[in-house]
C-alpha positions as CSV (number, residue, x, y, z in Angstrom):
1,M,-25.1,-67.0,58.3
2,D,-24.4,-68.0,61.9
3,T,-21.2,-69.6,61.1
4,K,-19.8,-66.6,59.4
5,L,-21.0,-64.4,62.3
6,T,-19.4,-66.6,64.7
7,I,-16.0,-66.6,62.9
8,G,-16.2,-62.9,62.4
9,V,-16.7,-62.3,66.0
10,A,-13.8,-64.7,67.0
11,V,-11.5,-63.0,64.6
12,V,-12.4,-59.5,66.0
13,I,-11.9,-60.8,69.5
14,A,-8.5,-62.4,68.6
15,L,-7.3,-59.2,67.0
16,G,-8.4,-57.2,70.0
17,V,-6.4,-59.4,72.3
18,M,-3.2,-59.5,70.0
19,L,-3.4,-55.7,70.0
20,A,-3.7,-55.5,73.8
21,V,-0.7,-57.7,74.2
22,K,1.4,-55.8,71.8
23,I,0.7,-52.6,73.4
24,Y,1.4,-54.1,76.8
25,L,4.8,-55.5,75.7
26,Q,5.6,-52.4,73.9
27,K,5.0,-50.3,77.1
28,W,6.9,-52.8,79.3
29,L,9.9,-52.9,76.9
30,S,10.0,-49.3,76.6
31,F,10.1,-49.0,80.6
32,K,12.8,-51.6,81.0
33,M,15.1,-50.0,78.3
34,D,14.7,-46.6,80.0
35,E,15.1,-48.1,83.4
36,S,18.3,-49.7,82.3
37,A,19.7,-46.4,80.8
38,I,18.9,-44.7,84.2
39,L,20.5,-47.4,86.3
40,K,23.6,-47.2,83.9
41,R,23.8,-43.4,84.6
42,F,23.8,-44.3,88.3
43,E,26.6,-46.8,87.7
44,D,28.6,-44.1,85.8
45,T,28.7,-41.8,88.8
46,E,31.9,-41.8,90.9
47,K,30.4,-41.6,94.4
48,K,29.0,-44.6,95.9
49,L,25.9,-43.1,97.0
50,Q,24.7,-40.2,95.0
51,W,21.3,-38.5,94.6
52,L,20.8,-37.2,91.2
53,S,18.0,-34.9,89.8
54,S,15.7,-35.8,87.1
55,D,17.5,-33.2,85.0
56,D,21.0,-34.5,85.7
57,I,19.8,-38.2,84.7
58,S,17.9,-36.7,81.7
59,A,21.2,-34.9,80.5
60,G,23.2,-38.2,80.8
61,T,20.7,-40.4,79.2
62,N,18.8,-38.4,76.6
63,I,15.4,-39.3,78.1
64,P,13.1,-36.5,78.8
65,A,12.9,-35.4,82.6
66,A,9.2,-36.1,82.8
67,R,9.8,-39.7,81.6
68,V,12.8,-39.9,83.9
69,C,10.4,-39.1,86.9
70,S,7.8,-41.7,85.5
71,V,10.3,-44.4,85.4
72,C,12.0,-43.7,88.7
73,S,8.6,-43.5,90.4
74,K,7.7,-47.1,89.0
75,S,11.0,-48.7,89.3
76,Q,11.6,-51.0,92.4
77,S,15.5,-50.4,91.8
78,I,15.4,-46.6,92.2
79,K,14.2,-44.8,95.4
80,Q,13.2,-41.1,95.8
81,Q,14.9,-38.9,98.5
82,S,11.5,-37.5,99.9
83,K,8.0,-37.4,98.5
84,D,8.3,-33.9,97.3
85,S,11.9,-34.2,96.1
86,D,13.1,-34.5,92.5
87,L,16.2,-36.4,93.7
88,W,16.6,-40.1,92.9
89,C,19.3,-42.9,93.9
90,S,19.8,-46.3,92.9
91,I,19.4,-49.0,95.5
92,L,21.4,-51.6,93.5
93,R,24.7,-50.1,94.3
94,K,27.7,-52.4,94.4
């Protein structure tokens, strides 16, 4: 009985770890895809340094404005004009 219990606990722990890794990778991949689309939106703008609002970015990428704010806030490639502002700019300009 002890062997079956040990195997059962090991399987449950392994499944938990696999689920946690899957959720982490899914969130990371979703973030990276959205970040890439947002950076592409900045590249498509004509001006060299342009501040875009979350709504402008959302309209050009089909990503909800709330998600745009979340991704831009976390991205190291995008900066916010000011703490209370809804304007964003890519710092990876060529």
